[in-house]
C-alpha positions as CSV (number, residue, x, y, z in Angstrom):
1,M,6.4,-19.0,16.8
2,T,9.6,-17.3,15.9
3,A,11.2,-15.3,18.7
4,P,10.4,-11.6,18.7
5,A,12.9,-9.3,17.0
6,P,13.5,-5.7,18.2
7,L,11.3,-3.1,16.5
8,F,12.6,-1.9,13.1
9,S,15.5,-4.3,13.1
10,P,16.4,-6.5,10.1
11,G,14.7,-9.4,11.9
12,Y,11.6,-7.3,12.4
13,F,11.3,-6.5,8.7
14,A,11.8,-10.1,7.8
15,N,8.9,-11.1,10.1
16,P,7.2,-8.4,12.2
17,Y,4.4,-10.6,13.5
18,P,6.1,-12.3,16.5
19,T,7.2,-8.8,17.7
20,L,3.7,-7.4,17.2
21,A,2.2,-10.3,19.1
22,A,4.5,-9.9,22.0
23,L,3.8,-6.1,22.2
24,R,0.0,-6.8,22.1
25,T,0.4,-9.0,25.2
26,Q,1.8,-6.0,27.1
27,G,-1.3,-3.9,26.6
28,P,-3.5,-2.3,23.9
29,V,-1.2,0.7,23.4
30,F,2.6,0.8,23.1
31,Q,4.5,4.1,22.7
32,T,7.7,4.5,20.7
33,P,9.7,7.6,19.9
34,Q,9.7,6.8,16.2
35,L,6.0,6.3,15.6
36,G,4.1,7.4,18.7
37,Y,1.2,5.5,20.2
38,M,0.9,2.1,18.5
39,L,-2.5,0.2,18.6
40,F,-2.6,-3.6,18.0
41,Q,-6.1,-4.8,18.7
42,H,-8.7,-5.2,15.9
43,A,-11.5,-3.6,17.9
44,D,-9.4,-0.5,18.8
45,V,-8.3,0.0,15.2
46,R,-11.9,-0.3,13.9
47,G,-13.1,1.9,16.8
48,L,-11.2,4.8,15.3
49,A,-13.0,4.6,12.0
50,R,-15.3,7.6,12.6
51,C,-13.4,9.3,15.4
52,P,-13.8,13.1,15.0
53,H,-10.6,13.8,16.9
54,L,-8.0,12.5,14.5
55,S,-6.4,14.4,11.7
56,K,-4.4,13.4,8.6
57,A,-3.5,17.0,7.7
58,L,-1.6,17.5,11.0
59,L,0.4,14.3,10.4
60,E,2.9,16.1,8.0
61,Q,4.5,18.1,10.8
62,A,4.6,15.1,13.0
63,R,6.6,13.2,10.4
64,I,9.6,15.3,10.8
65,E,9.6,16.3,14.5
66,G,12.8,15.2,16.2
67,L,14.6,14.5,13.0
68,P,18.0,16.1,12.1
69,E,17.7,19.6,10.8
70,E,19.0,18.7,7.3
71,A,16.3,15.9,7.0
72,Q,13.6,18.4,8.1
73,R,14.8,20.9,5.6
74,L,14.8,18.4,2.7
75,A,11.4,17.0,3.8
76,K,9.5,20.2,4.3
77,P,8.8,21.0,0.6
78,V,7.5,17.5,0.0
79,L,5.2,17.7,3.0
80,E,4.1,21.2,2.1
81,R,2.9,19.9,-1.3
82,A,1.2,16.9,0.4
83,K,-1.6,19.3,1.6
84,F,-3.0,19.1,-2.0
85,S,-3.4,15.3,-1.9
86,M,-6.5,13.6,-0.6
87,L,-4.3,11.2,1.3
88,Q,-3.1,14.0,3.7
89,T,-6.2,16.1,4.1
90,D,-9.2,16.3,6.4
91,P,-12.8,17.2,5.5
92,P,-14.1,19.2,3.8
93,T,-11.0,19.3,1.5
94,H,-10.6,15.5,1.6
95,T,-14.3,15.0,0.8
96,R,-14.0,17.3,-2.2
97,L,-10.8,15.8,-3.6
98,R,-11.9,12.2,-3.0
99,S,-15.2,12.7,-4.8
100,Q,-13.3,13.6,-8.0
101,A,-11.4,10.3,-7.9
102,T,-14.1,8.0,-6.7
103,K,-15.8,7.8,-10.1
104,A,-12.7,6.2,-11.7
105,F,-12.5,3.4,-9.1
106,T,-16.1,2.2,-8.7
107,T,-16.8,-1.5,-8.6
108,R,-18.3,-1.3,-12.0
109,A,-15.3,0.5,-13.5
110,A,-12.9,-2.0,-11.9
111,E,-14.9,-5.0,-13.2
112,A,-14.9,-3.5,-16.7
113,M,-11.1,-3.8,-16.6
114,R,-11.1,-7.5,-15.7
115,P,-10.7,-8.8,-19.3
116,R,-7.7,-6.4,-19.9
117,I,-6.1,-7.5,-16.6
118,E,-6.5,-11.1,-17.6
119,A,-4.9,-10.4,-21.0
120,L,-2.0,-8.6,-19.4
121,A,-1.5,-11.4,-16.9
122,D,-1.5,-14.0,-19.6
123,A,1.0,-12.1,-21.7
124,L,3.4,-11.7,-18.8
125,L,3.2,-15.4,-18.0
126,D,3.5,-16.4,-21.6
127,A,6.8,-14.6,-21.8
128,M,8.0,-16.7,-18.8
129,T,6.7,-20.1,-19.7
130,E,9.7,-21.4,-21.5
131,T,12.2,-20.0,-19.0
132,G,11.4,-22.4,-16.2
133,G,11.6,-19.6,-13.6
134,M,11.2,-15.9,-12.8
135,D,11.5,-13.2,-10.3
136,V,7.8,-12.8,-9.4
137,V,8.3,-9.2,-8.3
138,R,10.3,-8.0,-11.3
139,D,8.6,-10.1,-14.0
140,F,4.9,-10.1,-12.9
141,A,3.9,-8.5,-9.6
142,F,5.2,-5.1,-10.6
143,P,4.4,-4.9,-14.3
144,L,0.8,-6.1,-14.0
145,P,-0.6,-3.4,-11.6
146,A,1.8,-0.8,-12.9
147,T,0.5,-1.3,-16.5
148,V,-3.1,-1.3,-15.3
149,I,-2.9,2.0,-13.4
150,M,-0.9,3.7,-16.1
151,E,-3.5,2.8,-18.7
152,L,-6.2,3.9,-16.3
153,L,-4.5,7.3,-15.7
154,G,-3.4,7.7,-19.3
155,V,0.4,7.4,-18.7
156,P,2.6,6.1,-21.6
157,A,3.7,2.5,-21.1
158,A,7.3,3.4,-22.1
159,D,7.7,5.4,-18.9
160,R,6.9,2.5,-16.6
161,D,10.4,1.6,-15.4
162,Q,11.4,5.3,-14.8
163,L,8.3,5.8,-12.8
164,K,9.0,2.7,-10.8
165,Q,12.3,4.2,-9.4
166,W,10.7,7.6,-8.6
167,T,7.7,6.0,-6.8
168,A,10.1,3.6,-4.9
169,D,11.9,6.6,-3.5
170,A,8.6,8.3,-2.6
171,V,7.4,5.2,-0.8
172,T,10.6,4.9,1.2
173,F,10.2,8.5,2.2
174,L,6.6,8.0,3.2
175,G,7.1,4.8,5.1
176,A,10.6,4.8,6.5
177,L,11.7,8.4,7.1
178,R,11.3,8.2,10.9
179,T,12.8,4.7,11.4
180,S,15.7,4.9,8.9
181,A,19.3,4.9,10.3
182,D,20.0,7.7,7.8
183,P,16.9,10.0,7.6
184,V,18.9,12.6,5.7
185,A,19.5,10.2,2.8
186,V,15.9,9.1,2.8
187,A,14.7,12.7,2.8
188,R,17.0,13.6,0.0
189,K,16.0,10.7,-2.3
190,G,12.4,11.2,-1.4
191,A,12.5,14.9,-2.3
192,E,14.3,14.2,-5.6
193,G,11.8,11.5,-6.4
194,N,8.8,13.7,-5.5
195,E,10.1,16.6,-7.6
196,A,10.7,14.3,-10.6
197,L,7.2,12.8,-10.2
198,R,5.6,16.2,-10.0
199,A,7.5,17.6,-13.0
200,Y,6.5,14.5,-15.0
201,A,2.8,14.8,-13.9
202,A,2.8,18.6,-14.7
203,D,4.1,17.9,-18.2
204,L,1.6,15.1,-18.8
205,I,-1.2,17.3,-17.6
206,E,-0.3,20.0,-20.0
207,K,-0.4,17.5,-22.8
208,K,-3.8,16.4,-21.7
209,R,-5.0,20.0,-21.9
210,G,-4.2,20.2,-25.5
211,D,-5.1,16.6,-26.4
212,P,-7.6,15.1,-23.9
213,Q,-8.1,11.3,-24.0
214,P,-10.6,8.9,-22.3
215,D,-8.4,8.6,-19.2
216,F,-8.5,9.7,-15.6
217,I,-5.9,12.5,-15.8
218,S,-7.8,14.0,-18.7
219,Q,-10.9,13.9,-16.5
220,L,-9.2,15.7,-13.7
221,V,-7.9,18.4,-16.1
222,Q,-11.4,18.9,-17.4
223,V,-12.7,19.4,-13.9
224,Q,-9.9,21.9,-13.1
225,Q,-10.6,23.8,-16.4
226,T,-14.2,24.4,-15.4
227,E,-12.8,26.9,-12.9
228,D,-15.7,26.3,-10.5
229,G,-13.5,25.9,-7.5
230,R,-13.6,22.1,-7.4
231,M,-9.9,21.6,-8.1
232,N,-6.8,23.7,-8.7
233,V,-3.6,22.9,-10.7
234,D,-1.6,21.8,-7.6
235,E,-4.4,19.4,-6.6
236,V,-4.6,17.9,-10.1
237,I,-0.8,17.3,-10.0
238,S,-0.9,15.9,-6.4
239,Q,-3.8,13.5,-7.2
240,S,-2.0,12.3,-10.3
241,V,1.2,11.6,-8.4
242,L,-0.6,9.9,-5.6
243,L,-2.5,7.5,-7.9
244,L,0.6,6.8,-9.9
245,A,2.5,5.7,-6.8
246,A,-0.3,4.1,-4.8
247,G,-1.9,2.4,-7.8
248,H,0.7,-0.2,-8.1
249,E,3.1,-0.4,-5.1
250,T,0.7,-2.0,-2.7
251,T,-0.8,-4.4,-5.3
252,T,2.7,-5.5,-6.2
253,N,3.3,-6.4,-2.6
254,L,-0.2,-8.1,-2.3
255,I,0.7,-10.4,-5.2
256,A,4.3,-11.2,-4.1
257,N,3.4,-11.6,-0.4
258,G,0.5,-13.9,-1.4
259,L,2.5,-16.2,-3.6
260,L,5.1,-16.5,-0.9
261,A,2.4,-17.4,1.6
262,F,1.2,-20.1,-0.7
263,L,4.7,-21.5,-1.2
264,R,5.2,-21.7,2.5
265,H,1.9,-23.4,2.9
266,P,1.9,-26.1,0.2
267,E,-1.5,-27.6,1.4
268,Q,-3.1,-24.3,0.7
269,W,-1.4,-24.1,-2.7
270,R,-2.6,-27.6,-3.6
271,A,-6.2,-26.6,-2.6
272,L,-6.0,-23.5,-4.9
273,C,-4.6,-25.6,-7.8
274,A,-7.4,-28.1,-7.3
275,D,-10.0,-25.4,-7.3
276,P,-8.8,-22.1,-8.7
277,T,-12.1,-20.4,-7.9
278,L,-10.8,-20.2,-4.3
279,A,-8.6,-17.4,-5.6
280,R,-11.2,-14.8,-4.8
281,G,-11.4,-15.6,-1.1
282,A,-7.7,-16.2,-1.0
283,V,-7.1,-12.5,-1.7
284,D,-8.7,-11.5,1.6
285,E,-6.8,-14.1,3.5
286,V,-3.5,-12.8,2.0
287,L,-4.5,-9.3,2.9
288,R,-5.2,-10.4,6.5
289,Y,-2.2,-12.7,6.9
290,D,0.5,-10.5,5.4
291,P,-0.8,-7.1,4.4
292,P,1.1,-4.9,2.0
293,V,0.4,-1.8,4.2
294,Q,1.3,-2.5,7.8
295,L,0.3,0.7,9.5
296,T,-1.5,4.0,9.1
297,A,-1.2,7.1,11.2
298,R,-3.2,10.1,12.4
299,V,-2.7,13.0,14.9
300,T,-5.0,13.6,17.8
301,T,-6.7,17.0,17.8
302,E,-8.0,16.5,21.4
303,P,-7.0,14.4,24.4
304,M,-8.2,10.7,24.0
305,E,-8.2,7.6,26.1
306,I,-7.7,4.2,24.5
307,G,-7.5,1.0,26.5
308,G,-7.1,3.0,29.7
309,V,-4.2,4.9,28.3
310,A,-4.4,8.7,28.2
311,I,-3.2,10.1,24.9
312,P,-2.6,13.9,24.7
313,A,-3.8,16.2,21.9
314,G,-1.2,16.5,19.2
315,S,0.0,12.9,19.6
316,R,0.7,10.6,16.7
317,I,-1.5,7.4,16.8
318,V,-0.5,4.5,14.6
319,T,-2.9,1.7,13.8
320,M,-0.8,-1.4,13.3
321,L,-2.9,-3.1,10.6
322,G,-0.7,-6.2,10.5
323,A,-1.2,-6.7,14.2
324,A,-4.9,-6.1,14.1
325,N,-5.3,-8.6,11.4
326,R,-3.7,-11.3,13.6
327,D,-5.6,-10.3,16.8
328,P,-6.7,-13.7,18.3
329,E,-9.7,-12.0,19.9
330,H,-11.1,-11.4,16.4
331,F,-9.5,-14.1,14.2
332,P,-9.3,-17.6,15.6
333,E,-5.8,-19.2,15.1
334,P,-4.6,-16.0,13.5
335,E,-1.1,-17.4,12.6
336,R,-2.7,-20.0,10.4
337,F,-2.9,-19.2,6.7
338,D,-6.3,-20.5,5.5
339,I,-7.8,-19.4,2.2
340,R,-11.2,-20.7,3.2
341,R,-11.3,-18.6,6.3
342,G,-13.5,-15.8,5.1
343,A,-11.4,-12.9,6.2
344,A,-13.2,-10.0,4.5
345,D,-13.3,-8.0,7.8
346,H,-9.5,-7.4,7.8
347,V,-8.4,-3.8,8.0
348,S,-5.8,-3.9,5.3
349,F,-7.6,-1.4,3.1
350,G,-8.2,1.0,5.9
351,F,-11.8,2.1,6.6
352,D,-14.3,4.9,6.6
353,R,-13.4,8.1,4.6
354,H,-9.8,6.8,4.1
355,L,-10.8,3.4,2.8
356,C,-8.5,2.5,-0.2
357,L,-10.1,3.8,-3.4
358,G,-8.5,1.0,-5.4
359,A,-9.6,-1.8,-3.1
360,H,-11.8,-3.6,-5.6
361,L,-9.3,-3.2,-8.4
362,A,-6.5,-4.6,-6.2
363,R,-8.8,-7.6,-5.3
364,I,-9.4,-8.3,-9.0
365,E,-5.7,-8.1,-9.8
366,G,-4.8,-10.4,-6.9
367,E,-7.5,-12.8,-7.8
368,I,-6.4,-13.1,-11.4
369,A,-2.7,-13.4,-10.4
370,F,-3.3,-16.2,-8.0
371,R,-5.7,-18.0,-10.3
372,R,-3.4,-17.8,-13.3
373,F,-0.3,-19.0,-11.4
374,A,-2.3,-22.0,-10.0
375,E,-3.7,-22.9,-13.4
376,R,-0.4,-22.6,-15.3
377,F,2.3,-23.5,-12.7
378,P,0.9,-26.0,-10.2
379,D,4.5,-27.1,-9.5
380,L,5.5,-23.6,-8.5
381,R,8.3,-23.5,-5.9
382,L,10.9,-21.2,-4.5
383,A,14.2,-21.3,-6.4
384,D,16.9,-23.4,-4.8
385,G,19.0,-21.3,-2.5
386,A,16.7,-18.3,-2.7
387,T,17.4,-15.7,-0.1
388,L,14.4,-13.4,0.7
389,E,14.9,-9.8,1.7
390,Y,12.3,-7.2,2.6
391,Q,12.6,-3.4,2.2
392,A,13.4,-1.8,5.6
393,N,10.1,0.0,5.7
394,P,7.7,-0.4,8.7
395,T,4.8,0.9,6.7
396,F,5.0,-1.1,3.4
397,R,5.8,-4.8,3.5
398,A,7.7,-5.3,0.3
399,L,9.9,-8.2,-0.9
400,K,12.9,-7.1,-2.9
401,A,12.6,-10.2,-5.1
402,L,10.8,-13.5,-5.2
403,P,12.7,-16.1,-7.3
404,V,10.7,-19.1,-8.2
405,T,10.9,-22.1,-10.6
406,F,8.3,-24.2,-12.3
């Protein structure tokens, strides 16, 4: 195994798993000033699923504690608006907001989109067939899920690239504010991106009021217009912004991380090419082996004890999903990438009331992506001299580019 790199160093972002494995051997809990109490074991992470003493809503203040005053000033308006998003709320508000979004992301609704996703994937790959190569991130892994979520929400396709930049700034703010060497710059760009996204969503919502369409944002507007207390205008905007960003960023990383794992394990790639039906199970193994979301966080509302470690009330607890997915107590030979493993009990989609709404949709997109690449480009390989770089973000594991040839 590669030697462990210091937490949040360039080497860590290139490969966090040796560091996480080394920290796991020191004990079930490790405390850092940037993140708080980090948990590494699968059983501990799953054990928090229904813990009544953890809060998402309190996390927003914890995000900026100890940061420079200017970073706090810039971040506060963004965090204040986050209270209208289901991602940063607790029951009963979370229950109410999530119930409005669930209907758009049922298993049946996701499966109904499968033919459209297949058509989009084929069109993207058709455009690349004669080129002999591509940047997987730019040419496929981003446009596929971005187009799918935009069509689902009712967002014009022409706005895709502009929305990409805004959501990238928002994701950096969400995932790297506390670990960045320049939190003021991250807070400033995050605030600007959030403001732009909210202004865009507010304008789109107004258009849907006058001309509703069979899309999800129109549904939210109709719920809000009933004036029965189920949603207010700020909540409609926040839900729209959340789904715009979350609906493609993580799936982009699922596809890119997965194809890189295949390229680094040619025997697994040959197995998939020989039997493309393995793509469905391969998605879960990719999610276990190199998850797009590496951690989630909560704040304790009462004192707790985990693994013999006393954790005071008001503490930030971080579940290290990437570490839990490679816990040797739960997954035999966890460093081995094996698409026949049967890894559906990974924790990459979260769990309980914060289970990822789009989990089934993401699985379909990943399955189609891996299957189509295996069927069409069995000789896929990394481009000669390719240098791989990851975003310096401890929360989201994202390649900047993945150049390949075929």
